[in-house]
Phi, psi and omega in degrees: 000136179276147177276152177271187184296342181264002177083009179253154178276126181293145176268106176218160180247130179267127179228161175239124179235119178052048177066019175242138180267136178230142175251107186250140179258138178182168185276341184233094183302323179297319179295318178299317179297318179297316178298317180297320178297319178296315180296316179300314180298318180294320179296319179293323178294317179296315181296323181292331182271338186258181180254357184271144175248357179290115185296329177294316179295319178299318180296318180295316179295321177295319178298319178297318177298315180295320178296319178297315178299319179296315180296319179295318181290323178294318178296318180295319178296320179294318179295318178297317179297318179295315179298320179294319179297318178297317179298314180294322178297319178298317178297318179296318178300319179298315180297316180295322177298316180297317180295322178296318183290322183270347180076018181281000000 
């Protein structure tokens, strides 16, 4: 590893995505590697389905796929959270009704 202008060795993680090497900086090297593996896998899946060999186009299509997956999972989590809140509100209303009726 080469030293920077301050004489310290930079903290980076080396990953390979779609046959390209990247040196990425971050606090959790394992997390960076996992993300790189996901991006690499998505790019390879896109390339296998398409006719393009242009890595930029493959990267953009992979990014669109990942963004779509993220939006779908976020929407599903929001719906689950809302359904859970409605359920809890119903349970709370039932308990409060019982307390009102019994005077507890």
